[in-house]
N, C-alpha and C positions, 0 to 999 in steps of 0.2 A: 505493501498500499504504499500511496506517494503522500508526503505529509503535505506539503504544497502541492497547488493545482494551479498554479501559476504560469504565465508563458513567458512575461515579459522581466525583463533582469530586475526595472525596477519595481514590478510586483512582487519579486523572489527577496528584495532585498528586506522591504516590507515584512514579508515574511520572517524572513531571518532576525528582524528585531525584534521580531515578537517573542520569538524562542530567547533568544539571549538577554533581554530587558534593557538595552540599550537605548531607549527610549525615552530619555526623560527631557533632554532639552533645557537652556540655560531659559528660557520665557516663562515660566511655572504655567503658562497655561491659562490662570486666573483659577487656579484650582481653590476651593472655597472647604471651610469644615464641614465634618460630613453632616447634615442635618434629616437625614432619615425619620421619617416616623413608625415607629414600633411601638406606641402606647399601648397596644391591645397587648403586647405581651411581655412578662415579666422580664424587663434587662436593666442594665446600668451601668453607668460610661466609668471607667475604668481606667487610671493613667500609673501606672506601673515605673514609666521612668520618664525624663524629659522628653523622649524621642520614641514612648511606647506607649499607645493610647489606643482602647475600644472598648468594645460592646460584650458584657457578660449577658448573655441570656440564657434563662432560666426555664425551667418548668413548672405550670404549677403543682403547688403542695406536693411536695416528691421530697425528702429529705436524703441529703447528700447522694443528690445523684451522679450520675457518670460523666465526666467534660470532656468536651473534644475540642484541641486547639486546633483552630483552622489556619494554619498558614499561607497566606495568599503569592500569586505567579510573579514574573517577571513584570520591570518596568516600574512607573509610579503607582502602584494598585494601593485603594484602600480596601477597611475593611471588609467592607461590598463588595470589590473585584470591580471596582470600577476606577476607572483614569480620567486624567481631563479630557481626551476626546473618544473617551467611550465609556457607554453606562446600559451595564447591563444587568445589576445586583445578582449575582450569578452566587456571590459567598452569603447576600445577604438571605436567598431563599436557602441556601443549603443548609443554614442555620437555626432558620426558621421551622426550614421539615425536620430536622432533628428537635427541636424542641418540640412541633406536635407528637413527636416519637418518645417523649421522654427522657430525653438529652440536655443536655444542659453545653451553651458553646464560647468558647471566646476567638473574637476575631478582632482583627485589628491592621492601623494602618500601617505600612512600611515607610520605615527611617525618614525616606526621603522628603512622603508628605508635611510632616511637622517644618524640615527645612525649607522646603518650598516657601509654607505659608510665611514665613520668619522672615524670608529672603538672605537663608545662609548657605542654597544649596547651591554645592559646588563639584561638578562632575566628578575632576580626578580624587575628591576626599570621600569619594562612594567607594568602601571595599565589600566583596563577598560574604567577606569572615565576619563583618556586623551583624548581616543578617543571622548569621547562625547565634551569634552571641545573643540575638534580642529573642533569639527563640528559646532560646535555652534559658533567659530571665525569666522569659514569660509560664515556662513551665516549672521553676524554683516557684517562681510567687505562688501558684496554685497548690504545687507539691504542699509548701509549709501551711499555708491557709488551715488544710482539714480539714474545708468546708465538702469536699466531695469524694464520692469512691475512687475509681479509676479513671486516670487520664490517660488519653491517645491525641497525639497527632493526626491530623489529616492536612499536609499537604500539597497545593495545587501546584502542576507544573516547575518552576524555578521553587516553589514551595516547598515540591517534593526532596529534592535535594538537601536544602534546609531543611529541616523537617527532618528525614532521617539523620544526617546526624545529631542534630540535638534530642531524638530520641535516647538516644546512647547515655543521656545522663538522667535516668530513670522512669521515662515515660513506661504506660503499662501497655500499650499498642500502638503499631503505626499503621497507616492508611497514604498509599500513594496515588491521588488522583493527577491523572496526566503526567506523569515523571517521565522525564529521560533515563535511560538504561545506559548509558555510555556516556562522555566526560563531554562537555560542550563542543569541543572544537570536533571531534568525530560525526557528533548534530549536524552541525554546520559541514562538512564536509560533504558529508552523505547527503544532503541538501542538493547543493551544489551539483553533487557527480548527477542528479536527476534532473536540474534544472537549468546551468549553466558550466555545464562541463570544464569548458576552455580557462575557468577560473578557478579550476581544484590545483593545480599544478603550484601556483602561485600562492593560494590561501593554504595551500599544507607546507610549505618550506615558510611561509610566516606564522604559522602556528609549531611550528616546530623550532623556529626560531623563538620565539615568545615564549614557551613549556622550556627551552633550554637558559637565556638570559633573561626573559622578564619582561624582555622588549625589543621589539621590531619598527624598522624603518622603510624597509621592503614589501611592497605589499600591494595585488591585483587594489586599481583606486577605486575599479565598482564597488569594493568590497569597505572603503573607508571608517562605512559607518560604523563598522565594526574593530576596526585596527588603531583606529587615531589613537593619539596620543594617551588625551585624554582619559582612555579606558582601558589601555593596557592592562594596566596594574590590576584592574577589577575580573579582567578573562582572564590574565595570570593566574590569580586566585583559584576563580572559578575552575577550571581547566587541571586543577590541581585535584580534583574529589571525582574517584570513577564509582558512580551512582551506582552501577551492579557489586561491586565488591564490598561497599558500603551497606546496601539492604541487605546482601549474605551473610554480613557479621552480626546484624540483629537476630538479638535471644528475644526475643517477646513476640508475639502475636503479630503475622502482619498482615495488612489486604492492597492487592493490586486493584485500582481499576481502571480501564481507559476505556473513548468511546470508537465508533466506529470511523465518526464522519471528523474526524479529529482531521485537520488541518494543520497542525502544529508537530503534536509528537503523534507519530504513528503507534500502531499496534504492536510492531516489532519492539517497541522500546519498552512497551508493558513485557513482551518475551523474555526480553532479555534479563529484566528484573527477577521474574520468574525463576526464570533458569538459574538464578545465581542463590536464589532462597523455594525448593521446589517446596517448602511446607508451607510458604504463604497462600491466603485464599485469591484467587484471578476472576475477576468480573470481567468480563466484557460488553457495553452497552450499547445496544443497536442504537445508530442514528447521531448519539451525543457526541454533542462537537466540543472544540476544545473548553470555552464557555458553559458547558453543562448543559446545553440546551437542545432538545430533539428537535433532530432538523429531516424532515421526510423527504424533501427537495431536493434538487441537485443544482448546480449555478450559485447564483446569487446570495439567496436566501440563506447559506452558513452565514455569508461572511456580515448579513442586514443582521443577525441575531448577536451581533458583537455591539450592538446599539442600541437593543429593546430591551430597555428595565422593565419590564412587564411580562415577558412570555419567563414564563417559569422552570427549572431545572428538573431533568430531568426524575420522574417518580422512584422509577429504579437505582439511581444514586443514592437518594435516602434511605430507602429500604435495603439496600446493601450493605448501608454503612451503620446503620442502627441494628440489621439484625447482627454484623459483626462486632459492635460493641459489647450488644445482651449475648452473645453465644461466647464471649470469654470475659463473662462479666457474673458475681454472685447475683445480680438483683435483675427485676422480669420487668418486661415494658407496663 
């Protein structure tokens, strides 16, 4: 299965940038503070650190429910799964669906969100390891609270890698949603081989140099959005992680979820994770795309769903996650 279905190099780059998360930009895009209305649900805003703020959503009348920590994907993504020019509410719908099935959740804005709001965002200062440190801080915050039963991490896209590393700090289970099974340089090279094969040799050389020295000066100009100097340190750190190896080392219950209509992370990435951890549960959701929506039509419908804030996420996604949590919990729905 092809991750991208684009034919023009410019559109291919847009797809690659969605995977790599290098879509921050310097203009802040008029990003405003989250004001989504959830007054009908039991929720509270929690500020764990100056750069970590999110929403704790609780099921009604349930003591010490199990908790799912939701880690967002690439780019300047907020707690709801939205970006300045992409509004789909995927992670908000996921949290609400889990709440309806008796599970608590905490979802938070990536650290770039408050930095952008404060006017303090500097692209060259973004470190991939910061995302992992933030996830660890969130996990430890709720472990110390003693307010929940078991605590699970669910990471979406880039958040899958972030979450599986953080889960080693004592999570009770891990859920990969549309997560890659190989390092990011190999993910990009695979897609270039399908859509822009002429750029593969130069990109491979650039990634090799970056991996060996932490810096690269010569690269295909059409890939400058990935290799520009201000992002090389970020890419260098990200490339250092092998998701399959990390996933295979987890000693906690794990679940792999991918959609068959995902244009960014193919089913093959999910199989790489499964091969690394044969005991992990594995779910392919028919027609689910990268923003967790069901897309029955081919063509433009997939892309349009990235900006549809009213289209719910796949019901099977919520069912699979909640069933996995309860299966590995002492509590019942």
